[in-house]
C-alpha positions, 0 to 999 in steps of 0.5 A: 753654052754660050750663055753659060759663058756670057753669065760670068763675064755679064756678072764680071761686067756688073761689078767693074761698072758698079765698082767704077761707079762708087768711086765716081761718086765718092770723087763728088767731095772732093771736087766740092772741096777743091772747089771751096779753095776758091772762095766759092759758097755752096748755093753758087757751086751747087748751081754751077753742077746742076746747069752743067748736068742739066742737059744730061738729066733732061736729055736722059728724062726725054730718052726713056719717056719715047713711046711711053704714056704721059705723066699723070696729075698724081706722077707729076706730084710724085716727080716733083716732090721726089725731085726736091727731096732726093736730089735738090735738098739732099744735094744742097744740105751735103755741098753745105755739110761739106763746107765744116767737114772732112770729105771722109766723115762725110762719105762715111755719114751718107754710107748709112743710108740703108739704116735710114731708109729701114728705119723709116720703114719702122716708123712710116710701115711699121717694118720689123728690125732683126736683132742682125741689122740692129747689130749692124747699124749699133756697129755702123753707127759706132763707126761714124761717130768714132770719127766724128767724136775725133773731128770735133776735137779739132774742129769744134762747133763748125763739124757738128754742124757740118754733121747735122747737115750731111746727116740731114742730107743722107736723111732726105735721100732716104725719104726719095728711096723711101716713097719711090718705090711705086713711081720707079713701078710705073715710070722706070727707074731711069725715066724717074731719075731723068725727070727728079734730076732735072727738076732739082736742076731747075730748083737749084738755078732757081735757088740761085738767081732767088738768093745771090746776084748775078755778080756771084756768078763770077768765079774762079775759072777752076770752079767752073772746070771742077763743077763741070766734072762734078756733073759729068763724071760724079753725077751722070756718069756713076748713076748711069754706071749704077743702073747698068750694073743693077740689071745684070748682078741685082741691087743687092751685090751692086750694093756690095761693089758699093763699098769700096765708095768710103775707102775710096774717097778716104784715098783720095782725101788724103793723096788730093786734099791731104786730109791726115789718116788717123787711127781714129778713121781707119777705125770709124770707117771698118766699124761702118763697112763692117756694120753695113755688111752685116745689115745688108746681109741680114736684111737679104736673110729677112 
């Protein structure tokens, strides 16, 4: 009887975690756009984000590794590769792209990630794509192109560059997801995320040291506080929230709850960044959400 009562509570709590995690993740783009107003560049900004996030992810990696076997040579190479593609390269390209496009368009492009994973599966493993999945992909890409077409009229070549950078970020993260399956089974998701993100933090800090003089670290105080907020509330906290949600309600339901992400980004963009809420953005967002919903539901059936 108690278990029957606890089940709905666990599901409800899992949905709340997944929803709050998606909203927190979405805040990253808003914070980055706010920081750019203080004259900082992508290399410096991502360095500060990863500098403040490094202790959190290092502790996460240590905690998840307690009592577990040491990493093999193959494991180390895998963690390094996944840390480079999934968290360093994907994050840097995303930050760089946000300098040129709106937070709304950035979030819609990144939301295409499940379709990119499927396309990589088609190329690498010859996995089949159903008609329903293809329909969902067509709708979602049409929505992104709808918003992009309007934005490029306003921003010109800058919008094209930003969209390419953010799309490349989505591809880089899709590569991480496509190749992480084996290591997740061997190391566990929390340990892998902790180790891979620690690698990415070190790479981002090292990138700054190589590409920028130390004097570039002198930035406005607002950039420091925004980076602290980005590293905690929009990076480490949502990672834990989503993982806890998946444990309670499964990846499929957590992904559906994550559909609030693009909507929350657009809302925060309008309220905080004063980005215009146009018919183009509204229609494009509805197309993307509808397409991803069709795509993910078809994937579960398939």
